[in-house]
C-alpha positions, 0 to 999 in steps of 0.5 A, spaced: 609 894 404 616 893 409 621 889 406 620 883 411 613 883 410 612 877 405 607 877 400 600 874 401 598 868 397 591 866 395 589 861 400 593 854 399 592 849 405 589 844 400 596 843 397 599 842 404 594 836 406 594 834 399 602 833 399 601 831 406 596 825 404 601 824 397 607 822 403 611 828 398 618 831 402 617 838 405 619 841 411 613 842 415 615 849 419 614 852 412 610 848 407 608 853 402 615 856 401 618 849 400 613 846 396 613 853 392 621 850 390 619 844 387 614 848 382 618 852 376 615 859 377 611 858 371 608 852 374 607 855 381 604 862 377 599 856 374 596 853 381 596 860 384 591 863 379 587 856 378 581 854 384 582 848 387 575 845 384 580 845 378 583 840 380 578 836 383 579 829 378 587 829 380 585 829 388 580 824 388 584 820 384 587 814 388 592 814 383 595 819 382 600 824 387 602 830 389 608 828 382 602 828 377 599 835 379 606 838 378 606 834 372 601 838 370 601 844 372 608 844 369 605 842 361 599 848 362 605 852 363 609 849 356 603 850 353 601 857 354 595 857 359 595 862 365 590 857 369 587 851 370 582 848 365 574 847 368 574 840 372 569 837 366 576 838 361 581 835 366 576 829 368 574 827 361 582 827 359 584 823 365 578 818 364 580 816 356 587 816 359 586 809 362 588 805 357 584 798 360 580 797 366 586 795 370 591 800 367 593 806 371 591 813 369 596 819 368 594 827 366 595 830 360 602 832 358 601 831 350 600 838 347 594 834 343 591 833 349 591 841 351 589 843 343 583 839 345 582 842 352 582 849 348 578 848 343 573 845 347 573 851 352 571 855 346 564 852 348 560 857 352 557 850 356 562 843 357 558 837 357 561 830 357 557 828 352 559 834 347 566 832 349 565 825 346 562 826 341 568 830 338 574 827 341 570 819 338 569 822 331 577 825 331 578 818 334 576 815 328 578 820 322 585 820 324 585 829 324 590 833 326 587 839 331 591 845 330 589 851 335 585 854 329 579 851 328 573 853 332 569 848 336 563 849 334 565 847 327 568 841 329 561 839 333 557 840 326 562 836 322 562 830 327 554 830 328 554 830 320 559 824 320 554 820 325 549 821 321 553 819 315 555 813 318 549 810 321 544 811 314 551 807 310 551 801 317 543 801 314 544 798 308 543 791 307 549 787 309 551 780 311 558 782 315 556 778 322 561 776 327 560 769 330 559 769 338 560 762 342 553 764 346 546 768 345 543 773 349 542 770 356 541 773 362 548 773 368 547 775 375 542 779 375 544 782 369 542 781 361 548 780 356 547 781 349 553 779 344 554 785 339 555 782 332 554 786 327 557 793 325 551 797 325 550 793 333 557 796 335 555 803 333 549 803 336 552 801 343 558 807 342 553 812 340 548 811 346 555 809 351 560 815 348 565 812 347 569 809 341 568 803 340 566 803 334 573 805 331 575 797 334 571 793 330 577 791 327 579 787 332 572 783 331 575 780 324 582 778 326 583 771 325 588 771 331 587 775 338 580 777 335 576 780 340 568 780 341 564 786 344 558 785 350 553 789 351 551 789 359 544 791 361 539 791 366 532 791 366 533 793 359 537 799 360 545 799 358 550 798 364 557 797 361 560 795 355 565 790 355 570 786 351 573 779 350 580 777 347 583 771 345 590 770 348 595 765 345 597 759 349 601 759 354 605 754 358 600 756 364 594 753 360 591 746 361 587 743 357 585 745 350 587 752 352 593 749 352 592 748 343 587 753 341 588 759 347 584 763 352 578 767 352 580 773 358 577 779 359 580 786 355 576 791 358 570 793 360 568 801 361 561 806 363 558 811 359 563 816 357 569 811 358 569 811 365 571 805 370 566 799 372 565 798 379 568 792 382 561 788 382 560 789 375 567 787 374 567 781 378 561 779 373 564 779 367 570 776 369 566 770 371 562 770 364 570 770 361 572 764 364 565 760 362 566 764 355 572 760 355 569 754 356 562 754 351 568 756 346 571 748 346 564 745 345 564 742 338 556 744 338 557 751 339 563 752 333 561 756 327 558 751 322 557 746 326 552 741 322 548 736 327 543 734 322 548 726 322 546 726 329 538 728 328 538 723 322 540 717 328 536 720 333 530 715 334 523 716 335 522 719 342 516 715 344 520 709 342 526 711 346 528 706 351 532 710 355 539 705 358 545 707 361 550 701 362 555 701 367 561 700 368 564 694 370 568 694 377 575 694 375 573 699 370 571 704 375 577 702 380 582 703 374 578 710 373 579 712 379 586 710 380 588 715 373 585 721 377 588 720 383 595 719 379 593 725 374 592 729 380 598 727 384 602 729 377 599 735 376 601 737 383 608 735 383 610 736 375 606 741 371 601 740 366 599 733 363 602 733 355 596 734 350 598 726 346 597 722 353 590 723 352 590 718 346 592 713 350 588 707 353 587 708 361 591 701 362 597 705 358 596 711 362 596 708 369 603 705 369 606 711 366 604 716 370 605 711 376 612 710 373 614 718 373 612 719 379 616 714 382 623 716 378 620 724 378 621 724 372 617 729 367 613 726 360 615 730 355 611 735 352 610 737 344 617 739 340 621 736 345 618 729 345 620 728 337 626 731 339 626 725 343 624 720 339 629 723 333 635 721 337 632 715 339 632 713 332 638 717 330 642 712 336 639 706 333 641 707 326 649 707 330 653 700 331 656 700 338 661 696 336 667 697 333 669 695 326 674 689 326 680 689 325 683 686 318 690 682 318 696 685 314 
């Protein structure tokens, strides 16, 4: 080999195509040399020793870019890897990096991730099911993984813990979580509430997720969570979580007082993201579940015995509907129009307005619309009343001057 002859490198045409696809900056006349300068020497050696298939989870993820590939190779070099691990390991770690369904993914850069992958490489045959088993057990136990451990021993301990935990949960226990709906069909699927710790454990085992470690979220008094199983023809499709958020100024109606149930996360088996069809389905269910949560008959401990005692015999029941007078109908329609105009121009209506009669609401809203002054909400109304009472107690006249 002469001095002017360059050493022949591995075929890295896929790297050039990926850099061009990710809009990375490099010299098109000498692409390999230009891209090589963006890597450290150790990271470039790892890249050249590895196969293209080992990086497919990064190359096929639209949320990741050339910068993430470079960071992953740099992390491999820092933690002593000579080449990239199999793509099943990388795919599993990237999939679990999604915090929620609407968050972006990230490549592994922490030491704990690489220790887990190094231990998993000891297995003769890698499977996602076995990776999920050890990972979920490790997350539940809050145990620190060390490079000296044996993968086979970790798998055995994880299986033994799963058996013991199921025996413990099968003991008589009255712990249940209240739901505002029962199992019901929804848009071609069946939605089943997960209302006991045992049902949550079975769902986590069947789907290969860390769902069981989140059971404490169902017991919180504020921002509580509820988990549901989405099924089709008896088979589990996905698991999704609804959470009760705090009231926000943009909410309307009862959501402004009690908060709103929204979709927190939706996952397929082994923490895979759900498709847009499944996500839209559960988002629509979350909106309906929020409406059900405000109905009195669906509240926990609701007793309708008083109403049952007042019900008449169905055979003797006479269905009568007293029609509204023409004046009342006109007043209702006028208030609806004023309410719609007020919400379009000034925002949400205060809750205390619903306590007034229609005869008082109509002129009050009409006056606010003419003047352009919004109604006070919550603490603003109390502060205004306090200021008015304070002004009423003061005298607007000066004290009379007494003679010498």
